[in-house]
C-alpha positions in Angstrom: 144.0 35.7 88.1 142.7 34.0 91.1 144.6 34.6 94.5 146.2 30.9 94.6 149.9 32.5 94.8 149.4 34.4 97.5 147.5 32.0 99.6 148.9 29.1 99.2 152.8 30.5 99.6 151.7 31.7 102.8 150.3 28.7 104.2 153.5 26.8 104.8 154.2 29.8 107.2 150.8 29.9 109.5 150.6 25.9 109.4 154.3 26.5 111.0 152.7 29.3 113.1 150.0 26.7 114.6 151.7 23.5 114.8 154.9 22.2 117.6 157.9 22.4 116.5 158.0 18.7 116.3 155.0 17.8 114.1 156.3 20.8 111.8 159.4 19.3 111.3 158.2 16.3 110.8 155.6 17.0 107.9 158.4 19.5 106.3 161.7 17.6 106.4 163.3 15.7 103.7 166.5 13.6 103.7 170.5 14.0 103.5 171.0 17.4 102.4 167.2 18.0 101.1 168.7 18.4 97.4 165.4 16.5 96.2 163.2 18.1 98.4 164.8 21.5 96.8 164.4 20.5 93.4 161.0 19.2 93.2 158.7 22.4 92.9 161.9 24.1 90.4 161.3 20.8 88.1 158.3 21.6 87.4 158.3 24.9 86.9 161.4 24.9 83.6 158.0 23.3 81.7 157.2 26.5 79.1 153.8 26.0 76.7 153.0 26.3 73.1 149.2 27.7 73.4 146.8 26.9 70.8 145.0 29.4 69.6 141.1 30.3 68.1 139.7 27.3 70.1 136.3 27.2 71.4 136.6 27.6 75.2 134.0 29.4 76.6 133.9 26.2 78.9 136.6 24.1 80.5 136.4 20.9 82.1 138.9 19.9 84.5 136.6 16.8 85.5 137.9 13.1 84.7 138.1 9.5 85.9 140.5 7.5 88.5 140.4 3.6 88.0 136.9 4.0 86.8 135.8 7.1 89.6 134.2 9.8 88.1 136.0 13.5 89.8 135.3 16.4 89.3 139.1 17.5 89.4 142.4 15.9 88.9 144.2 17.4 92.1 143.5 14.1 94.5 145.0 14.5 97.9 148.3 12.0 98.9 148.3 9.7 101.8 150.6 11.3 104.6 150.5 10.3 108.0 150.1 11.8 111.6 147.2 14.2 110.5 145.7 13.9 113.9 148.6 16.5 114.7 146.7 18.9 112.0 143.5 18.2 113.0 141.5 16.9 115.2 139.9 14.6 113.4 142.8 14.1 110.7 142.0 12.1 108.1 137.9 12.4 108.6 138.3 16.1 108.3 140.2 15.6 105.0 137.6 13.3 104.2 135.0 16.0 104.1 137.2 18.4 102.4 138.1 16.6 99.8 134.4 15.5 99.3 133.6 18.8 98.9 135.6 19.5 96.6 134.8 16.3 94.1 138.3 14.9 94.3 139.3 11.4 95.8 141.9 10.8 98.7 144.6 8.5 99.4 144.7 7.2 103.4 147.5 5.8 105.2 147.2 2.6 106.7 149.7 4.6 109.1 147.0 6.4 110.5 145.2 7.2 114.4 141.6 7.1 112.3 139.4 4.4 112.2 138.6 3.6 108.6 135.6 3.8 109.4 135.6 7.4 110.7 135.9 8.3 106.3 132.2 7.0 105.9 130.2 9.6 106.4 131.9 11.9 104.1 131.5 10.1 101.4 134.3 11.3 99.6 135.8 8.4 97.7 139.2 6.6 98.9 141.8 4.2 98.1 144.0 3.0 101.3 147.9 3.4 101.0 149.7 0.5 102.7 153.1 -1.0 103.8 153.1 -5.0 104.1 154.6 -5.7 107.3 156.6 -8.3 108.4 153.7 -10.3 109.8 151.3 -10.3 107.1 148.0 -10.4 109.4 148.8 -6.8 110.4 148.3 -5.9 106.7 145.7 -8.3 106.0 143.7 -6.7 109.0 144.1 -3.5 107.9 142.9 -4.3 104.2 139.9 -6.3 105.8 138.9 -3.1 107.6 139.4 -0.9 104.5 137.4 -2.6 102.7 134.4 -2.4 105.1 134.8 0.9 105.0 134.8 1.0 101.3 138.4 1.6 99.7 138.5 1.7 95.8 141.7 0.7 95.1 145.1 -0.2 97.3 147.7 2.0 96.9 151.2 -0.4 97.8 154.3 1.8 98.7 157.3 0.4 97.4 160.0 3.0 97.7 160.2 2.0 101.8 162.4 -1.1 102.6 162.7 -1.2 106.0 166.0 1.7 106.0 164.8 4.5 106.5 166.8 7.8 104.7 169.3 9.9 106.7 167.6 12.9 108.0 170.8 15.0 107.9 170.4 18.3 109.4 166.7 18.9 108.4 164.5 17.4 111.5 164.6 15.7 114.5 167.0 12.3 114.6 164.2 11.1 116.6 160.5 11.1 116.7 159.5 10.7 120.2 156.5 12.4 119.4 154.9 9.3 117.7 153.1 6.1 119.4 151.6 3.5 118.7 148.5 5.0 119.2 149.3 7.5 115.8 149.6 4.8 113.6 147.3 2.0 114.4 144.0 3.0 114.5 142.7 0.2 112.3 145.0 -3.0 113.6 143.5 -4.7 117.0 146.9 -5.3 118.7 150.5 -4.8 117.4 152.5 -8.5 118.7 155.9 -6.8 118.9 157.4 -3.6 117.1 159.3 -6.0 114.5 156.3 -7.1 113.7 154.8 -3.8 112.0 158.1 -3.2 110.3 157.9 -3.3 106.6 158.8 -6.5 105.3 162.2 -6.8 103.6 161.7 -9.4 100.9 158.9 -8.4 98.9 158.8 -9.1 95.2 156.5 -8.4 92.4 154.6 -11.5 93.7 153.3 -9.3 96.3 150.5 -7.6 94.2 149.2 -10.3 93.2 149.1 -11.1 97.1 147.4 -8.3 97.5 144.8 -8.1 95.2 144.0 -11.5 96.3 143.3 -10.5 100.1 141.7 -7.2 98.6 139.0 -8.9 96.9 140.5 -8.1 93.3 140.6 -4.5 94.2 143.0 -2.4 91.9 146.7 -2.5 93.2 148.6 1.3 92.4 152.1 0.8 92.8 153.8 4.2 93.9 157.5 5.1 94.3 157.9 4.3 90.4 160.4 6.1 89.2 161.8 4.1 86.3 160.6 2.9 82.7 161.5 -1.0 83.4 159.9 -1.0 86.6 156.9 0.4 85.5 156.3 -2.6 82.6 157.1 -5.1 84.9 155.0 -3.9 87.5 151.6 -3.5 85.2 152.6 -7.6 84.1 152.6 -8.5 87.2 148.8 -6.9 87.6 149.1 -3.5 88.8 146.6 -1.6 87.7 148.3 2.7 88.6 151.3 3.8 89.0 152.4 6.8 91.0 155.6 8.1 90.0 156.6 10.0 93.5 160.0 9.8 95.4 158.1 9.8 98.5 158.8 13.8 99.1 162.0 13.8 99.3 161.9 11.8 102.1 163.8 8.6 101.2 167.1 8.8 99.3 168.5 12.0 98.8 168.9 12.9 95.2 166.5 10.8 93.5 165.0 11.7 90.3 162.8 14.8 90.1 159.0 13.2 89.7 158.6 15.6 86.4 161.9 14.7 84.8 160.7 10.8 85.7 157.5 11.0 84.3 157.3 10.8 80.6 159.3 7.7 81.0 156.8 5.8 82.9 153.8 7.1 80.8 155.3 5.9 77.4 156.8 2.6 79.2 152.9 1.5 79.7 151.0 3.2 77.0 148.7 0.6 75.6 148.5 -1.8 78.5 145.7 0.5 80.4 147.5 1.3 83.1 146.6 4.9 84.6 149.8 7.1 85.7 149.9 9.7 88.2 152.8 11.7 90.1 153.1 13.7 93.1 155.9 15.4 94.4 156.5 19.4 94.3 153.1 20.2 92.8 152.5 23.9 93.8 150.3 25.3 90.8 148.1 25.1 88.0 150.7 25.3 85.0 152.6 22.1 87.2 149.3 20.0 87.0 149.0 21.7 83.7 152.4 19.8 82.6 151.8 16.3 84.4 148.7 15.6 82.5 150.4 17.0 79.0 152.8 14.3 79.7 150.5 11.4 80.0 149.5 11.6 84.0 145.7 10.8 84.9 145.6 12.6 87.6 148.4 14.0 90.1 148.7 13.9 94.3 149.3 16.7 97.0 150.5 16.1 99.6 152.6 19.0 102.5 150.3 21.6 101.2 146.8 19.4 102.1 148.8 19.2 105.5 149.5 22.8 105.8 145.8 23.9 104.8 144.0 21.2 107.1 146.2 23.0 109.9 145.3 26.3 109.0 141.1 25.7 108.2 140.6 22.2 108.5 138.2 21.0 106.3 137.3 23.7 105.2 141.0 24.6 103.8 141.4 21.5 102.2 138.3 22.3 99.7 139.9 25.5 99.3 143.3 24.3 98.5 141.4 21.8 95.7 139.5 23.9 94.4 142.2 27.1 94.1 144.4 24.8 92.6 141.7 23.4 90.1 140.6 27.1 89.2 144.0 27.6 88.4 144.3 24.5 86.2 141.5 25.6 84.2 142.9 28.9 84.0 145.9 28.0 81.9 143.4 25.5 80.3 141.8 28.2 78.8 144.9 30.5 77.9 146.6 27.2 76.5 143.4 26.5 74.0 142.1 23.0 76.1 138.6 22.7 76.4 139.4 19.6 78.5 142.0 17.8 80.3 140.8 14.3 78.6 142.3 17.0 75.7 145.6 17.6 77.2 148.8 16.3 75.1 152.2 16.5 75.4 152.9 18.5 72.3 151.7 21.1 74.2 155.0 21.4 76.0 158.0 23.3 74.6 160.2 20.8 73.4 163.7 22.1 74.5 166.5 20.8 76.4 166.1 20.5 80.0 167.5 23.7 81.6 169.4 23.3 84.6 168.1 23.3 88.5 168.1 26.2 90.1 
């Protein structure tokens, strides 16, 4: 067995010792009473496996492709803001860690790091965008991302210009966040309102983004329903991320572990790829997500803790350890390749209540 559990389980506490209190609170908090944050990992813990016997697992291969990009692991890095608060190099350090692990990262448009700083790492990456009230800001962000080699555009669709109530779980007003922390890829913000998220988006925004991104694939993040999934793919989305925004928007949203099968089934046969994030902390969680039909998974908060504690090397170790644990679980369930994972690996018992 690997020591991933001991290392990962201590990461958050070790990061808390290093980070300023307000930054740590911002990274860890959820919305409302924190139900969605608390349920995320518990939902993945409920899965049980039906191991296959007498299969050749002398080698187990975790490599795959995501939208045509080869990766050595299906463990990808989710977009998270304020990474320079965790490490002076921010996403540039994360990208170096991702490259060493043979993975891929999504980079938020709300970053202080110029996209050009990602290029030396050689890591494949996608740009995450919010469509601003002033579309010129979004267009400039896309142009800079294209110039720096972004391979896809991730539209976060579950954040209308309303922030979920933060309840008692974090700072109410984030006075420590300034424009210099968020807008490293635009030349100027004409007004605070111009940078707010547009309130009037429809399915047509997928085509608008694809046109301005010169045909790059569009991946929509925040999908929890099968009917939404079908409409998004019909409108031109090449990928979907099943996500409840890390429990940071509406408290009580369905855990991604529960929503994933419906979304996968809704777009079966379309060629669209489905990914999942939210609460994945073990190789067995990743095994379950892939067996349910996810092409890959995205890891969020643990990357911030790893980046804080050990910089790029911490990000590499996090991805490597999760991948090692996934491969171990594959071996123990008789699965030599992630491409052979199917839903019949999971025990189809009634869903138990969350703890």
